C-alpha positions as CSV (number, residue, x, y, z in Angstrom):
1,M,175.1,37.6,-138.4
2,N,178.3,37.3,-140.6
3,P,176.7,38.5,-143.9
4,E,179.4,35.8,-145.8
5,K,177.6,33.2,-144.9
6,N,173.3,33.2,-144.0
7,I,172.9,29.9,-141.5
8,W,169.8,30.1,-141.4
9,L,169.5,30.5,-145.6
10,D,171.6,27.1,-144.8
11,L,169.5,25.3,-143.3
12,L,166.8,25.7,-145.0
13,E,168.0,25.4,-148.1
14,R,168.9,21.6,-146.8
15,W,165.9,20.9,-145.1
16,P,165.1,17.8,-146.0
17,K,161.9,16.9,-149.0
18,D,161.0,14.0,-146.8
19,M,160.3,16.2,-143.4
20,P,157.0,17.9,-142.8
21,Q,157.8,22.4,-143.0
22,K,156.5,22.8,-139.0
23,G,157.7,24.1,-136.5
24,V,157.8,27.5,-134.8
25,I,160.4,30.6,-135.4
26,M,162.0,32.6,-132.3
27,T,162.6,36.0,-133.2
28,E,165.3,37.8,-131.6
29,L,162.2,39.9,-130.1
30,N,161.2,36.7,-129.5
31,E,158.0,36.3,-131.0
32,S,156.8,32.8,-131.6
33,I,156.0,32.6,-134.9
34,P,154.5,29.0,-135.5
35,F,154.2,28.1,-139.6
36,V,153.7,24.6,-141.2
37,G,155.4,26.0,-144.6
38,F,156.9,28.0,-146.2
39,V,158.6,29.5,-149.3
40,Y,162.5,31.7,-148.9
41,D,164.1,33.9,-150.9
42,D,168.4,35.3,-150.3
43,H,167.1,37.5,-147.6
44,M,164.2,36.9,-145.9
45,V,161.5,33.4,-145.1
46,V,158.3,33.4,-145.8
47,V,156.1,31.0,-143.0
48,Q,152.3,29.8,-143.1
49,R,150.3,29.6,-140.3
50,Q,148.8,26.6,-140.3
51,T,145.2,29.4,-138.8
52,P,146.0,33.2,-138.1
53,D,147.4,35.1,-135.7
54,A,145.7,37.5,-133.0
55,I,145.1,40.5,-136.4
56,G,144.0,37.5,-138.7
57,A,147.1,37.2,-140.8
58,R,147.8,33.3,-142.6
59,Q,152.5,34.2,-143.0
60,A,154.4,36.4,-142.1
61,I,157.6,37.5,-144.1
62,I,160.4,37.4,-141.3
63,P,164.7,38.8,-142.2
64,F,166.9,35.9,-140.9
65,S,168.4,38.3,-139.8
66,S,165.3,38.6,-136.8
67,I,165.1,34.7,-136.7
68,S,167.4,33.6,-133.0
69,Y,166.4,30.4,-133.2
70,L,164.2,27.6,-134.2
71,K,162.2,24.6,-133.2
72,I,160.8,21.9,-135.0
73,T,157.3,20.3,-134.0
74,A,157.5,17.7,-136.2
75,I,158.2,14.1,-135.4
76,V,162.0,13.8,-137.3
77,L,163.4,10.3,-137.6
78,P,167.0,10.4,-136.3
79,K,168.3,10.8,-139.4
80,S,166.7,13.8,-140.7
81,Y,168.9,15.6,-139.2
82,A,172.6,14.0,-140.7
83,D,170.4,15.5,-144.1
84,F,170.9,18.9,-142.9
85,G,174.6,17.9,-142.1
86,F,174.6,17.9,-138.6
87,K,176.7,15.7,-136.7
88,G,176.7,13.0,-134.2
89,A,173.8,10.8,-132.7
90,L,170.6,12.2,-130.7
91,P,169.8,9.5,-128.1
92,K,166.1,7.3,-128.7
93,V,163.6,9.1,-126.3
């Protein structure tokens, strides 16, 4: 990851206010971490789980450098992606 431009911090800062903070973070170790809310700083994100994981944890602190990709599980209006800064249009399904 380019240290001058943190793409995950940039994405979270542009998260639309009307879009639920609901998804799954996939780590570089191929771990999937579902979340229903998050807070962040310049280097890490803290995610809130709906239910505890296998060892009872409800929150996880994840360094941005460990995130491989993010899945959004909430129903999202296509215009929300424009709020993120994405260009183009998704097909209606």
